[in-house]
C-alpha positions, 0 to 999 in steps of 0.5 A, a space after each residue: 165032222 160031228 158024232 152023228 154021221 150026217 152031222 158036218 160043217 164047212 169053214 175057211 181058214 179066213 173064217 175060222 180065224 175070224 172066229 177064233 180072234 173074236 172068241 179070243 177077245 171074249 176070253 180076254 174080256 172076261 179077264 182070261 190072260 196068258 197063263 190062266 187055265 180053262 176048262 172047255 166042256 163041249 161035244 164035238 162041235 166047231 165051236 170046241 175047235 175054236 175055243 181051243 185055238 182062242 185059248 192058244 192064241 192068248 196063251 192060256 192053258 185049256 183043258 178038254 173034257 168031253 160032254 159024256 163025263 158026269 157032272 161029278 167028273 167035271 167038278 173033279 177036273 176043274 178042281 185039279 187043274 184049277 181052272 179060272 173059267 169054265 167053257 160049255 
């Protein structure tokens, strides 16, 4: 379920696993490894869940900053956690 009342997506566990594994490989190709910190700046969409699960799959710590936050708030959170990658 998304932010809008009619905004929804259906996905099977198999499709979700496939997309999570693909994105985990993308993160690895960007140099993200176990113990690294990643910030995720996305609205309530399926890709947010995929990014969170991909981080967990490779052992990276993730911090979700919802898209309603300002640029200054995002900057503060990135600096506070010392993240190595921002997903947006």
